[in-house]
C-alpha positions in Angstrom: -26.4 61.6 40.1 -23.0 60.4 41.3 -23.4 57.1 39.3 -24.2 59.0 36.1 -21.1 61.3 36.6 -18.8 58.3 37.1 -20.0 56.7 33.9 -19.4 60.0 32.0 -15.9 60.2 33.4 -15.1 56.7 32.2 -16.4 57.4 28.7 -14.3 60.6 28.5 -11.1 58.8 29.7 -11.5 55.7 27.6 -10.9 57.3 24.1 -7.7 58.9 25.5 -6.4 55.5 26.6 -7.3 54.0 23.3 -5.5 56.8 21.3 -2.3 56.5 23.4 -2.2 52.7 23.0 -2.6 53.1 19.2 0.6 55.3 19.0 3.5 53.1 18.1 6.5 53.4 20.4 9.9 53.7 18.9 12.2 50.9 20.0 16.0 51.3 20.1 18.7 48.9 21.1 20.4 49.7 24.4 23.9 50.9 23.7 26.4 52.0 26.4 29.8 53.5 25.6 32.5 51.8 27.7 35.7 53.4 26.6 37.6 55.1 23.7 41.3 55.1 22.9 44.0 55.2 20.2 45.1 51.8 18.9 47.9 50.5 16.7 47.6 51.0 12.9 49.1 47.6 12.2 49.4 45.3 15.3 45.9 44.8 16.5 44.5 41.3 17.4 40.9 42.2 16.6 41.2 44.6 13.6 41.5 42.9 10.2 42.9 45.8 8.2 46.3 47.7 8.4 46.9 51.4 7.7 49.9 52.7 5.9 49.0 56.4 5.8 51.5 58.3 7.9 49.0 61.1 8.5 46.3 58.7 9.8 45.6 57.1 13.2 43.3 54.3 14.2 41.0 54.8 17.1 38.5 52.5 18.9 35.2 53.0 20.7 34.0 50.0 22.8 30.3 49.6 23.6 28.0 47.2 25.4 25.0 46.4 23.2 21.7 44.8 24.0 20.2 44.3 20.5 16.5 44.2 19.5 15.0 41.3 17.5 18.3 39.4 17.6 20.3 41.7 15.4 21.8 45.2 15.0 22.9 47.2 11.9 26.6 48.0 12.4 26.4 50.4 9.5 24.2 52.7 11.6 27.3 53.6 13.7 29.4 56.6 12.9 31.9 58.8 14.6 31.0 62.5 14.2 33.4 65.5 14.5 30.9 68.3 15.3 33.5 71.0 15.1 35.0 70.2 11.7 31.7 68.8 10.3 33.1 65.3 9.5 31.3 62.0 9.7 33.6 58.9 9.9 32.5 55.6 8.6 33.5 52.3 10.4 36.8 50.9 9.1 36.4 47.7 11.2 34.3 46.1 13.9 34.5 43.1 16.2 31.8 41.6 18.5 32.3 39.2 21.4 31.0 37.7 24.7 33.1 36.8 27.7 33.6 33.5 25.9 33.1 33.3 22.1 31.2 35.9 20.1 28.1 36.5 18.0 27.9 36.2 14.2 28.8 39.2 12.1 27.5 39.3 8.5 29.9 41.5 6.6 29.5 42.8 3.0 32.0 44.7 1.0 31.0 48.0 -0.6 33.1 47.1 -3.6 34.6 43.9 -5.0 38.0 43.3 -3.3 41.0 43.3 -5.7 44.5 41.9 -5.5 47.7 43.9 -6.3 47.2 43.2 -10.0 43.6 44.5 -10.0 42.0 41.1 -10.3 38.7 40.3 -8.4 39.2 38.1 -5.4 37.3 36.7 -2.4 38.3 37.6 1.2 37.1 35.1 3.7 35.7 37.3 6.5 33.3 39.3 4.3 31.5 38.9 0.9 30.6 41.1 -2.0 26.8 41.2 -2.6 25.5 44.3 -4.3 21.9 43.1 -3.7 22.2 43.8 0.1 21.6 47.5 0.7 24.2 49.7 2.3 22.3 51.8 4.9 25.0 54.2 5.9 23.5 57.1 3.8 20.0 56.5 5.2 20.9 58.9 8.1 20.9 62.6 7.4 23.9 64.7 8.5 23.4 68.0 6.6 26.7 69.8 5.6 28.8 67.0 7.0 31.7 65.5 4.9 31.8 61.7 4.9 35.2 60.2 5.6 35.9 56.7 4.3 38.9 55.0 2.7 40.0 51.8 1.1 42.5 49.9 3.2 45.2 47.3 2.3 44.6 43.8 3.7 47.5 42.1 5.5 48.4 40.1 2.4 48.4 43.1 0.1 44.8 43.1 -1.4 43.0 46.4 -1.8 39.6 46.3 0.1 36.7 48.7 0.6 34.8 49.5 3.8 32.2 47.0 4.7 28.8 47.0 6.3 26.4 44.4 7.7 24.7 43.2 10.8 25.6 41.5 14.1 23.3 38.6 15.0 22.8 38.1 18.7 20.0 37.3 21.1 21.8 38.6 24.2 24.2 41.4 25.2 27.6 41.6 23.7 30.6 43.9 23.5 31.6 45.5 20.3 34.8 47.4 19.3 34.2 50.0 16.6 37.3 51.2 14.7 37.7 54.5 12.8 40.6 56.1 11.1 41.2 59.8 11.8 43.7 62.4 10.6 46.5 62.7 13.2 46.1 66.5 13.3 42.5 66.1 14.5 43.1 63.4 17.1 43.0 65.9 20.1 39.7 67.5 19.1 37.2 67.5 21.9 34.2 67.5 19.5 33.8 63.8 18.8 30.6 61.9 19.4 29.4 58.4 18.6 26.1 58.1 16.8 23.7 55.3 16.1 21.7 56.4 13.1 20.7 60.0 14.0 20.8 59.3 17.7 23.8 60.7 19.7 25.1 58.1 22.1 27.7 60.3 23.8 31.0 62.2 23.6 34.3 60.4 23.1 37.9 61.5 23.5 41.2 60.0 22.2 
């Protein structure tokens, strides 16, 4: 009798185990916020762009990232002001190890132009409309998207860019955003990866 009961228990448990193993588990990169602060609009060793808007201020959020499958979509990161319903797009990003750094594939949203409105190439990113911009894949209902064109150091007009960081090991990334000066002291900022809230940040 005990033997029959044991067999029946095994048969009843086995389908449950099979069903659980068949459910795909969502995998996310490991991202840790290290610090956040205000930084210079012009003199910044790691940021490529400069900002001439007197009502704007550049801020930076530093993260430690352990990517999945050797890469991470930098366009999934955004800074969200939950009080004023604003979602800020990256203005710049750098990635580095203690020595050296991983490869960043950058793509302009629009073709860069010089002061005369002529199409040009800028060395650290390329324009390729065939590569999809994923920023709008993430749903933030009723939030206004904040993004701007910025002047390059030699005077060209450039758009925001997007892309991926290629790395098979942990790296540090500095994410730059441009905020309105009047909103710098808000305590409602949070860094997001896609629709996942990574944590609150203050400037």
